N, C-alpha and C positions, 0 to 999 in steps of 0.2 A: 802476326808474321807479318815480314816484308813480300812484293810482288816477286822476286827473285828466288825465296824461300820458297813460297806458294806454288810457282811455276814448276820447278823441282818436283814439289810433292806432286804434284799431278803431271808430270812429265809432256808439258808443253811451252810453248814460250812465252818469256815475258808478254811481247806485242800482242798474244792471240788474250792473254787476263785483260789487257789495256783494250783491245778491241770491245771485249764481252763489255766490259764497261762502259764504253762508249756508245754499244747499242743497248744499254741502259738490263743487260740479264742479268748480270753481276757486278754490283755496284760497292766495291769494300767500303771500308771505312778509313780516317784520314787519322793520323798522326797533328800532334802542333806545330810539323815541321812543313806539313803537307803530303808528306808519304801514306802511300798504301797501306794499309792495313788489312790482312787476311785474317779471320776469323772463323773457328770451328764451323760456325752456320755456311758463310763465306767459300771454305773448304768445300762444304758438302753441296750446296747448291753448285760448286763450278763441275761436281761429279754428276749431278745430275744432268746439268746441261753434255757433258759430254755424252753420256749413254742417250742422249736425247739425240745428237750427231751423232751416233752409232745406228740409228735408228733412222737416221736419212732426215731430221727435221732442218731445216734451217733457227736461226738466230730470232727471226723473226716469229715463228712457229712456236720456236722453245719461249719465247718472251708471254704468248700467247696461251700458253698451258701452265705452265710454274703455279698459277696459281688457282684453285680449284673454284671460287668463285667469276674466275674471269670471261666476260661473254665471248664465245664462239668458240671457245674451248674443246667443247665434243665436237662441233663440226672440223677443226684441226686433227681432230687424234682417230676421228673416222674416216679422215681425208687418208692421211698418213698408214692405218691399219688399212683400207683398200688397195694402194698404193703398193705397201708391200706384199700381201696377196696378190696383188696381177704381176710382180716380180719373180715373188716364188711360181706363177704358175708359167711362166713364162722360162722361168732356170728350167721347173720339171720340163718342160717342153724341150729345151737344149738340150739338158742331159739324156734326154730318148733318142733323142735323133743321135745324140755322138753316139751314144751305148750302140745304137744300131749302125754306124756307119763304122765302127769297129770292128767289127763282123759280118759289114757287109758283102757279097760272095760275089757282085757286078763288078768286071773289069772299070767302067765308068757312074758315078754316081748319078750320072744322069740318067744310066739306063734303067736305073732301079726307082719304082714305083712309090717305096716307104722315105726317099731321100729326098724326092721329087716332088712328093707331098707335103713333106716341112717345109718346103721353100716355097710353097703355096702352088705349085705346078701341077694340076692334076691331071694324070696318065688315061 
């Protein structure tokens, strides 16, 4: 299928697919007249790229993990997992803080040791 059809099926703009091609992440075939042609394998790869982006990976990182044998693949994946775990811990802490703030009985948050502790102030 041509680039417009592929973009519609994937829910992305055509310029996104062109950018991915420029970055060497998904390089479609070409017709005799030079039009980009996306086969089922290209669409599957595009879906993997979208999933990787959803996990916070850059195109450079994605390019380095697409093939199992690529050097540095495990390091890139490990770094992304570490970043996700750190983000999860940060979000858990933020949630705990906000749950406390919602029920905090102090007239000012600065008068609450738990609120201040979250802000890095030890009372």
